[in-house]
TIGUDO-565350 format. One line per field, with one value per residue (C-alpha): x negated, y, z; residue in three letters; residue number from 0. Coordinates in Angstrom, 3 decimals, padded with zeros to 6 digits. Layout:
BEGIN
xx <- c(X_...)
yy <- c(Y_...)
zz <- c(Z_...)
vexfi <- c(ALA_...)
selum <- c(NUM_...)
REM end
This chain:
BEGIN
xx <- c(-184.971_-181.939_-179.345_-179.876_-177.871_-175.179_-171.478_-169.887_-166.588_-163.553_-164.055_-160.723_-160.238_-157.858_-155.217_-156.118_-154.909_-157.787_-157.970_-157.286_-160.465_-163.901_-163.050_-163.613_-160.411_-161.962_-161.514_-164.369_-165.096_-167.428_-169.999_-172.687_-172.498_-172.863_-175.735_-177.600_-176.945_-178.358_-182.057_-185.237_-186.262_-183.030_-183.526_-187.140_-186.123_-184.311_-187.130_-189.608_-187.445_-187.354_-191.134_-191.612_-189.281_-191.341_-194.598_-193.380_-192.206_-194.953_-194.423_-190.973_-187.266_-185.913_-182.532_-182.750_-185.568_-185.522_-186.543_-183.384_-181.296_-183.053_-182.409_-178.722_-178.478_-180.023_-177.640_-174.610_-175.657_-176.073_-172.764_-170.879_-172.308_-171.136_-167.550_-167.113_-165.231_-168.143_-167.955_-170.359_-169.551_-171.614_-172.359_-174.704_-177.074_-179.800_-183.078_-186.078_-189.777_-192.714_-195.407_-198.110_-198.566_-197.529_-200.159_-199.571_-202.275_-202.367_-203.910_-203.990_-204.730_-206.663_-207.221_-206.894_-204.943_-201.806_-200.697_-197.341_-194.890_-192.533_-188.881_-186.856_-185.169_-187.519_-187.885_-191.233_-193.460_-196.269_-195.310_-197.568_-195.630_-195.068_-193.676_-190.306_-188.980_-185.323_-183.105_-182.370_-185.912_-186.424_-190.037_-190.795_-188.252_-185.391_-183.109_-179.923_-179.135_-181.114_-182.406_-179.783_-182.333_-181.084_-177.654_-175.855_-176.287_-176.921_-180.032_-181.789_-182.464_-182.196_-185.455_-187.423_-186.300_-189.854_-192.255_-192.259_-191.234_-191.277_-188.624_-189.870_-187.123_-186.958_-185.301_-182.143_-178.313_-177.289_-178.413_-181.646_-179.642_-177.569_-180.678_-182.310_-179.114_-178.814_-182.437_-181.995_-178.788_-180.708_-183.269_-186.266_-188.755_-189.802_-189.072_-191.190_-189.292_-191.060_-190.122_-187.942_-190.407_-188.358_-189.628_-189.839_-189.555_-193.053_-194.979_-195.293_-191.760_-191.540_-188.872_-186.412_-183.816_-181.947_-179.311_-179.545_-181.858_-183.069_-183.976_-187.213_-190.206_-189.454_-192.023_-192.049_-194.716_-195.288_-193.910_-197.401_-198.161_-194.720_-195.149_-198.570_-197.069_-194.139_-196.303_-198.678_-195.720_-194.463_-197.871_-198.097_-197.807_-198.737_-199.166_-198.986_-199.218_-196.735_-197.144_-194.963_-194.986_-191.630_-189.218_-185.452_-182.988_-179.670_-179.855_-177.355_-177.288_-174.763_-173.294_-172.712_-169.469_-168.442_-164.989_-164.183_-161.399_-159.411_-158.503_-156.038_-156.830_-155.061_-157.763_-161.161_-164.447_-167.162_-170.543_-173.159_-176.886_-178.728_-180.412_-182.835_-186.347_-188.230_-190.401_-193.542_-193.094_-191.167_-189.068_-189.188_-188.308_-186.539_-184.178_-184.923_-184.494_-180.930_-180.051_-181.457_-179.787_-176.270_-176.753_-177.700_-174.840_-172.395_-173.667_-173.483_-170.079_-168.731_-170.228_-168.607_-165.224_-163.204_-160.425_-161.048_-158.294_-159.764_-161.140_-164.906_-166.477_-170.257_-171.621_-175.099_-175.551_-177.537_-179.369_-179.329_-182.840_-181.535_-179.064_-176.556_-175.236_-173.979_-171.939_-170.708_-169.601_-167.781_-165.877_-165.002_-163.731_-161.096_-157.495_-155.640_-154.039_-157.376_-159.033_-156.334_-157.274_-160.856_-160.798_-164.434_-167.955_-170.925_-174.232_-177.634_-180.685_-184.178_-183.945_-187.540_-189.775_-193.158_-193.142_-189.410_-186.804_-183.246_-181.389_-177.562_-175.687_-174.151_-170.415_-169.303_-171.489_-173.445_-176.770_-175.614_-176.771_-173.227_-171.477_-170.002_-168.611_-168.011_-164.425_-162.029_-163.136_-166.850_-167.337_-165.868_-168.253_-171.185_-169.971_-169.677_-173.428_-174.534_-172.489_-173.964_-177.529_-176.746_-175.373_-178.800_-180.758_-182.039_-182.270_-180.939_-181.285_-178.621_-179.508_-177.460_-175.458_-177.544_-176.635_-179.730_-177.943_-174.849_-172.455_-172.348_-169.610_-167.470_-167.691_-166.813_-163.635_-162.747_-163.589_-165.009_-168.687_-171.587_-174.592_-178.234_-181.609_-185.135_-186.905_-188.588_-191.280_-190.445_-193.038_-192.547_-192.638_-194.506_-191.164_-190.041_-193.336_-192.925_-189.413_-189.789_-193.509_-195.497_-197.671_-196.833_-197.764_-197.471_-194.633_-191.914_-192.737_-196.222_-195.437_-192.177_-191.713_-195.181_-196.682_-197.554_-193.863_-194.326_-193.401_-196.229_-194.580_-191.947_-191.435_-189.895_-188.916_-186.885_-185.281_-184.409_-182.848_-181.124_-180.157_-178.278_-176.549_-175.509_-174.030_-172.187_-170.755_-169.674_-168.156_-166.344_-165.015_-163.840_-161.962_-160.720_-156.944_-156.992_-157.795_-159.750_-156.789_-154.113_-150.675_-150.695_-152.542_-154.645_-157.031_-160.481_-163.196_-165.365_-165.011_-165.671_-168.390_-167.645_-169.866_-170.637_-172.438_-175.447_-178.801_-179.792_-178.441_-180.268_-183.918_-184.149_-183.279_-180.529_-180.811)
yy <- c(-004.072_-006.230_-008.125_-011.863_-013.368_-015.085_-014.625_-014.426_-016.150_-014.066_-011.335_-010.370_-009.573_-006.676_-005.491_-001.902_000.759_001.412_002.464_-000.269_000.793_001.795_005.465_007.764_008.865_012.054_015.347_016.814_019.900_022.673_023.005_024.884_027.995_025.984_023.948_027.144_028.543_025.470_026.026_024.318_027.548_027.593_023.980_024.645_027.595_025.150_022.629_025.233_025.805_022.072_021.928_024.799_023.142_019.954_021.878_023.428_020.105_017.539_016.748_015.161_015.958_012.692_012.510_012.870_015.426_019.246_019.407_017.640_020.029_022.958_021.469_021.029_024.596_025.939_023.983_025.036_028.682_028.730_026.972_029.238_032.273_030.813_030.685_027.026_025.763_024.183_021.678_019.339_015.788_014.762_011.130_009.053_006.600_004.146_005.991_003.745_004.462_002.112_003.585_001.143_-001.801_-005.302_-007.909_-011.623_-014.079_-017.857_-018.861_-022.649_-025.224_-022.971_-019.332_-016.541_-013.422_-013.583_-010.581_-009.336_-006.430_-005.111_-005.374_-002.177_-002.191_-004.842_-004.791_-003.818_-006.176_-008.731_-012.403_-015.435_-018.645_-021.920_-021.845_-023.586_-023.942_-023.128_-025.599_-025.169_-024.430_-025.575_-026.271_-026.206_-023.477_-024.243_-021.633_-023.592_-023.995_-021.122_-021.563_-020.917_-021.175_-019.507_-018.621_-020.836_-020.944_-024.686_-024.016_-023.235_-025.715_-024.052_-022.352_-023.286_-021.292_-021.253_-021.109_-018.348_-019.569_-017.947_-018.821_-019.424_-018.647_-018.649_-015.882_-016.744_-016.742_-014.581_-011.251_-011.032_-009.581_-012.777_-014.967_-012.890_-012.643_-016.433_-016.817_-014.347_-016.069_-019.355_-017.766_-017.127_-014.436_-013.353_-014.219_-014.631_-014.579_-015.759_-014.986_-017.453_-018.683_-018.261_-015.957_-012.396_-013.650_-014.861_-011.784_-010.299_-009.691_-005.927_-003.259_-005.210_-003.888_-005.631_-002.897_-002.209_-002.694_-006.231_-007.418_-009.156_-008.485_-009.497_-009.594_-010.715_-012.788_-014.135_-017.436_-018.985_-017.977_-019.106_-022.502_-022.884_-022.202_-024.513_-027.423_-026.916_-026.917_-030.191_-031.732_-030.623_-027.661_-024.276_-021.152_-017.617_-014.138_-011.517_-007.823_-004.895_-001.226_000.432_003.078_002.537_005.004_006.643_010.092_012.495_013.832_015.376_015.253_018.651_018.851_021.762_021.952_024.198_026.628_025.728_022.503_019.749_018.432_015.232_014.556_015.126_014.523_013.865_014.963_013.517_013.395_012.391_015.231_013.258_012.022_009.128_009.840_009.302_012.307_015.474_013.759_016.504_014.059_011.521_013.188_016.862_016.697_015.368_017.670_020.791_019.964_019.530_022.562_024.727_023.248_024.102_027.682_028.190_026.576_028.922_031.909_030.739_031.344_028.863_027.131_023.396_020.875_018.599_019.815_019.461_018.241_018.581_016.160_016.123_012.844_012.234_009.026_007.529_006.262_004.370_002.366_004.729_005.659_009.152_008.178_005.053_007.125_009.504_006.820_004.899_008.078_008.639_007.744_005.702_008.890_010.715_007.783_007.901_011.480_010.604_010.561_009.657_009.742_011.137_010.193_011.750_010.228_011.110_013.257_014.470_011.390_012.175_009.048_009.229_007.359_008.578_005.878_005.879_003.790_000.762_001.278_-001.355_-004.176_-004.673_-004.602_-006.756_-010.396_-011.509_-008.870_-007.247_-003.802_-000.887_-000.113_000.909_004.274_003.599_002.573_005.899_007.786_005.870_006.746_010.412_010.443_008.215_010.191_013.428_012.216_010.516_013.778_015.294_012.366_011.424_007.756_006.291_003.009_001.374_000.719_-001.745_-000.870_-002.752_-000.918_001.250_004.593_006.340_005.109_001.842_002.741_004.299_001.192_-000.961_001.132_000.737_004.329_004.911_005.823_006.789_009.024_009.402_008.182_008.842_005.856_005.000_002.404_000.288_-000.061_001.601_-000.880_-000.441_-000.131_002.615_004.480_004.356_005.789_008.303_009.004_008.672_005.784_002.118_-000.139_002.703_003.465_005.871_007.740_006.932_008.893_007.131_007.149_008.577_011.777_012.873_013.262_017.031_019.906_018.769_015.341_016.481_016.380_019.646_017.919_015.391_018.151_020.010_017.060_015.391_018.718_019.695_016.304_016.817_020.204_018.709_015.804_017.920_020.578_017.970_016.031_019.278_020.552_017.499_017.323_013.719_010.995_007.785_005.693_005.625_004.014_000.294_-001.864_-004.880_-007.046_-005.678_-007.292_-008.136_-008.925_-005.882_-005.184_-005.018_-003.899_-007.551_-007.955_-005.846_-007.243_-003.696_-001.156_001.994_001.355_-001.725_-005.347_-006.824_-010.437)
zz <- c(034.269_033.946_035.835_035.363_032.528_034.560_033.919_037.332_037.873_038.626_036.020_034.540_030.890_031.292_028.890_028.137_025.788_023.403_019.769_017.230_015.427_016.677_016.135_019.083_020.783_022.196_020.335_018.324_020.453_019.297_022.097_020.160_022.338_025.542_024.136_023.281_026.748_028.533_027.893_028.993_030.691_032.684_033.741_034.755_036.916_039.208_038.996_040.250_043.303_044.012_043.642_046.094_048.591_048.372_048.664_051.893_053.341_052.982_049.307_049.506_049.143_050.556_052.228_055.978_055.741_055.991_052.318_051.222_053.313_051.635_048.187_049.026_050.310_047.096_044.873_046.945_046.844_043.060_042.461_044.856_043.080_039.762_041.044_041.953_044.986_046.842_049.674_051.381_052.380_055.396_056.167_058.268_056.629_057.651_057.149_056.494_056.213_055.841_058.086_057.061_054.679_055.653_056.517_055.959_056.915_056.957_060.273_059.916_058.681_056.268_057.168_054.613_053.582_051.412_049.366_050.624_050.433_053.096_052.172_052.623_056.053_057.402_061.141_062.645_064.572_064.714_064.661_064.604_064.185_062.399_058.860_058.442_054.884_054.354_052.555_048.863_047.668_044.049_043.022_040.170_039.419_037.054_035.449_036.125_038.892_040.341_043.864_046.521_049.328_052.499_051.146_053.668_057.461_057.247_055.138_058.409_061.188_064.558_065.453_068.539_071.587_072.968_069.991_067.329_063.871_060.426_057.834_054.281_051.740_047.941_045.951_044.024_043.816_046.791_048.240_050.196_053.062_053.308_053.415_056.144_058.198_058.150_059.246_062.090_063.211_063.352_065.671_063.416_064.405_060.886_057.258_054.128_050.825_047.690_044.114_042.265_039.640_036.480_033.697_034.994_038.565_039.394_040.503_043.984_045.255_045.635_045.254_047.384_049.805_052.598_052.474_056.200_059.169_059.882_063.374_062.330_060.050_056.430_053.626_050.010_048.254_044.750_043.516_043.475_047.056_048.199_046.568_048.184_051.618_050.910_049.810_052.732_055.150_053.668_054.351_057.968_060.350_058.868_060.987_059.592_061.042_059.789_060.590_059.479_060.508_059.801_061.061_060.910_062.394_061.644_060.053_058.504_054.959_052.554_049.080_047.464_045.453_043.249_041.623_038.708_039.709_036.570_034.834_035.651_039.165_038.171_035.553_037.160_035.338_037.924_036.560_038.891_039.568_042.706_044.549_046.714_046.013_047.542_050.575_048.505_046.213_045.292_042.622_040.023_037.254_039.507_039.857_039.817_036.037_036.205_039.080_037.422_034.102_035.465_037.741_034.768_032.737_035.536_035.694_031.945_031.476_034.169_032.341_029.111_030.712_028.661_030.556_030.748_030.167_032.829_036.142_036.405_039.635_039.696_042.273_043.781_045.601_048.758_049.710_046.217_046.810_049.868_047.787_046.083_049.515_048.686_045.639_047.415_050.405_048.078_046.151_049.307_050.984_048.285_048.975_046.367_045.098_044.901_043.180_040.535_039.633_038.644_034.863_034.179_035.594_033.703_035.339_034.641_036.293_034.966_031.828_031.499_031.449_029.839_027.617_027.023_025.038_024.498_026.424_026.469_029.035_027.369_027.762_025.257_026.591_023.355_025.207_028.117_028.114_028.929_026.837_029.934_029.177_031.484_032.547_029.749_028.391_028.912_025.280_024.169_026.457_024.965_021.487_022.458_023.103_020.229_017.703_019.017_018.510_015.201_013.809_014.549_013.090_016.542_017.456_020.684_022.551_024.735_028.362_030.362_033.431_036.009_039.210_039.383_039.506_040.825_038.165_040.153_042.694_039.947_037.760_040.768_041.160_037.470_036.487_032.968_033.158_030.945_030.693_029.720_030.961_029.663_031.251_034.549_035.301_032.238_029.479_026.089_023.243_019.976_018.187_020.588_020.167_016.384_016.684_019.523_019.658_022.844_024.001_023.500_026.396_028.920_031.370_030.347_033.557_034.926_038.105_038.925_042.726_043.286_044.662_041.104_040.157_040.137_037.840_035.511_035.113_032.626_028.884_027.756_024.504_026.494_028.558_025.366_023.545_026.481_028.042_024.901_024.895_028.536_027.660_024.692_026.673_029.638_027.374_025.311_028.287_029.880_026.834_024.946_024.728_023.570_026.073_025.677_024.570_021.890_021.935_021.269_023.765_022.982_024.975_025.645_023.539_026.530_030.200_032.337_034.829_038.524_041.370_042.129_038.801_039.715_040.857_041.793_044.207_043.255_042.501_044.741_044.063_046.225_044.980)
vexfi <- c(MET_ARG_ARG_LYS_ALA_THR_LEU_LEU_ALA_GLY_LEU_ILE_VAL_ALA_ALA_VAL_ALA_ILE_PRO_SER_THR_ALA_ALA_LEU_ALA_ILE_ASP_ASP_VAL_ASN_THR_THR_LYS_LEU_GLU_ARG_ALA_VAL_THR_VAL_ASN_GLY_ILE_LEU_GLN_HIS_GLU_ARG_VAL_PHE_GLN_ARG_ILE_ALA_ASN_ASN_ASN_GLY_GLY_THR_ARG_ALA_SER_GLY_THR_PRO_ALA_TYR_ASP_ALA_SER_ALA_ALA_TYR_VAL_ALA_GLN_ARG_LEU_THR_ALA_ALA_GLY_TYR_GLU_VAL_SER_THR_GLN_GLU_PHE_GLU_PHE_PRO_PHE_PHE_GLN_GLU_LEU_GLY_PRO_SER_VAL_LEU_THR_GLN_VAL_SER_PRO_VAL_ALA_GLY_PRO_ILE_GLU_SER_ALA_THR_LEU_GLU_TYR_SER_GLY_ALA_GLY_ASP_VAL_THR_GLY_THR_VAL_VAL_ALA_ALA_GLY_GLY_ILE_ILE_VAL_PRO_ALA_THR_PRO_GLU_PRO_SER_SER_ALA_SER_GLY_CYS_LEU_PRO_GLU_ASP_PHE_VAL_ALA_ALA_SER_PRO_THR_GLU_PRO_GLN_VAL_ALA_LEU_ILE_GLN_ARG_GLY_THR_CYS_ASP_PHE_ALA_VAL_LYS_VAL_ALA_ASN_ALA_VAL_ALA_ALA_GLY_TYR_ASP_ALA_ALA_VAL_ILE_PHE_ASN_GLU_GLY_ASN_PRO_GLY_ARG_THR_GLU_LEU_LEU_THR_GLY_VAL_THR_LEU_GLY_GLY_PRO_ALA_ALA_VAL_PRO_VAL_VAL_GLY_VAL_SER_TYR_ALA_ASP_GLY_VAL_ALA_LEU_TYR_GLU_ALA_ALA_LEU_ALA_GLY_PRO_VAL_THR_VAL_SER_VAL_SER_THR_ASP_THR_LEU_SER_GLU_THR_ARG_THR_THR_VAL_ASN_VAL_LEU_ALA_ASP_SER_PRO_LYS_GLY_ASP_PRO_GLY_ARG_VAL_VAL_VAL_VAL_GLY_ALA_HIS_LEU_ASP_SER_VAL_LEU_GLU_GLY_PRO_GLY_ILE_ASN_ASP_ASN_GLY_SER_GLY_THR_ALA_THR_ILE_LEU_GLU_THR_ALA_ILE_GLN_ILE_ALA_LYS_GLU_GLY_LYS_LYS_PRO_GLN_GLN_GLN_LEU_ARG_PHE_ALA_PHE_TRP_GLY_ALA_GLU_GLU_ASN_GLY_LEU_LEU_GLY_SER_THR_ASN_TYR_VAL_GLU_SER_LEU_SER_ASP_GLU_GLU_LEU_GLY_THR_ILE_TYR_ALA_ASN_LEU_ASN_PHE_ASP_MET_LEU_GLY_SER_PRO_ASN_TYR_VAL_ARG_PHE_VAL_TYR_ASP_GLY_ASP_GLY_SER_ASP_ASP_PRO_ASP_GLY_LEU_ALA_GLY_PRO_PRO_GLY_SER_ALA_GLN_ILE_GLU_GLU_LEU_PHE_THR_ASP_TYR_PHE_SER_ASP_ARG_ASP_LEU_ALA_THR_GLU_PRO_THR_ALA_PHE_ASP_GLY_ARG_SER_ASP_TYR_GLY_PRO_PHE_ILE_ALA_ALA_GLY_ILE_PRO_ALA_GLY_GLY_LEU_PHE_SER_GLY_ALA_GLU_GLY_ILE_LYS_THR_ALA_GLU_GLU_ALA_ALA_GLU_TYR_GLY_GLY_THR_ALA_GLY_ALA_PRO_TYR_ASP_PRO_CYS_TYR_HIS_GLN_ALA_CYS_ASP_THR_ILE_THR_ASN_LEU_SER_THR_ALA_ALA_LEU_ASN_GLU_LEU_GLY_ASP_ALA_VAL_ALA_HIS_ALA_VAL_GLY_THR_MET_ALA_ARG_THR_LYS_THR_GLY_PHE_PHE_GLU_ASP_GLY_SER_ARG_MET_ALA_LYS_ALA_PRO_GLN_LEU_THR_GLY_ASP_ASP_PHE_ASP_TYR_ARG_GLY_ASN_GLN_LEU_VAL_ARG)
selum <- c(0_1_2_3_4_5_6_7_8_9_10_11_12_13_14_15_16_17_18_19_20_21_22_23_24_25_26_27_28_29_30_31_32_33_34_35_36_37_38_39_40_41_42_43_44_45_46_47_48_49_50_51_52_53_54_55_56_57_58_59_60_61_62_63_64_65_66_67_68_69_70_71_72_73_74_75_76_77_78_79_80_81_82_83_84_85_86_87_88_89_90_91_92_93_94_95_96_97_98_99_100_101_102_103_104_105_106_107_108_109_110_111_112_113_114_115_116_117_118_119_120_121_122_123_124_125_126_127_128_129_130_131_132_133_134_135_136_137_138_139_140_141_142_143_144_145_146_147_148_149_150_151_152_153_154_155_156_157_158_159_160_161_162_163_164_165_166_167_168_169_170_171_172_173_174_175_176_177_178_179_180_181_182_183_184_185_186_187_188_189_190_191_192_193_194_195_196_197_198_199_200_201_202_203_204_205_206_207_208_209_210_211_212_213_214_215_216_217_218_219_220_221_222_223_224_225_226_227_228_229_230_231_232_233_234_235_236_237_238_239_240_241_242_243_244_245_246_247_248_249_250_251_252_253_254_255_256_257_258_259_260_261_262_263_264_265_266_267_268_269_270_271_272_273_274_275_276_277_278_279_280_281_282_283_284_285_286_287_288_289_290_291_292_293_294_295_296_297_298_299_300_301_302_303_304_305_306_307_308_309_310_311_312_313_314_315_316_317_318_319_320_321_322_323_324_325_326_327_328_329_330_331_332_333_334_335_336_337_338_339_340_341_342_343_344_345_346_347_348_349_350_351_352_353_354_355_356_357_358_359_360_361_362_363_364_365_366_367_368_369_370_371_372_373_374_375_376_377_378_379_380_381_382_383_384_385_386_387_388_389_390_391_392_393_394_395_396_397_398_399_400_401_402_403_404_405_406_407_408_409_410_411_412_413_414_415_416_417_418_419_420_421_422_423_424_425_426_427_428_429_430_431_432_433_434_435_436_437_438_439_440_441_442_443_444_445_446_447_448_449_450_451_452_453_454_455_456_457_458_459_460_461_462_463_464_465_466_467_468_469_470_471_472_473_474_475_476_477_478_479_480_481_482_483_484_485_486_487_488_489_490_491_492_493_494_495_496_497_498_499_500_501_502_503_504_505_506_507_508_509_510)
REM end
């Protein structure tokens, strides 16, 4: 899923020192021994532990639960035993759980149910009130300009102080959180947000986050249902009933950080994967597969005993599923001096999808609709992976940086980033099935964010191929003596991504 194709103003085309040709500026490091040491069996040993932890804790390993704490303790114990300097970074985060499905019903002038979905961090409650359409709604939808409904406080007339009212808002332009905050400030008792109506934005509005707790119930509906409510409200008073059942509270979780005892602490390669699952399942692919792979890589690279040029920091992020909160907390906690020591970020999120594709994060911007590249150095990281697979006659596909994983905070800080991904809820194309095998027209991971994301929801072929590539990239980035750049600066070929370019924050839409 992609960020919308809009080039945001204010992006700076930076002067950076990069090679004058497309040649990779990273040394060709022999990582064969490490690749052989990082085996599927070794990865699965960790996955079995994660599965047992979930089995003993209601089928989940979500941050803010005892199962996550047990997962973190296991990872810390294994890394300490391998000789790493292990620390935990504790932070508070807004825990959210939907206890029951939302219910949206039109009461008058015509009674009937409307399909709806609770937005993440919606308040809980039952509200029956009159629908009031926010300003800026565009029906029929037009691509340019997109709807900016609810983005400004003046889009909302002041709500009645005596009668409950429900704000009707269209998706588009600004974050959902901004729209809802404006509605709440104007005195509305609930909000209904309908999809924008442009291609790919017509279905039931689901997978949406407000980023933090809202004071009122908030639900999403499809474009068609939103238009029906809007047109009915223009014709006369419309009353709806909105009901949500949610839990929002502050909980504590941790990141686990493990530093190699050797290597230049002024050039740190952060190798990250999120450790948490969603509440709905054990997350053995998402992201037990990334976690187990970098954990096994850390163990084996320590056994190898070769001194790295760069210091390695293996990072296991908490609360990724709540909006990249662990990695964001880490990056924001760094001083200017500490931030300057981070050389690169390698991110691994879902490496064992059953219907997999070998996706490589698009560092050079070639797969971005606006041609937006990652920070300088990201193109070289992409090439590190694509060259590795090409040398083995294995195809790859670029996947855009869209904010769905923990590279997001690093990119926002200008740190080079890259990594691998085997696919989530997206549908495999016929062309991909012809190239990679598997089933066209089916999800890459049919158990994405579900209870069935168990130890049986893994492709060992994917773990083998992507696991070896992880070992190669980590080993190369640790031992290369040559950096990303050569003498002789020139302008970057593409504008660079910033954190503001992402429609996603983790797995949830923010706008």
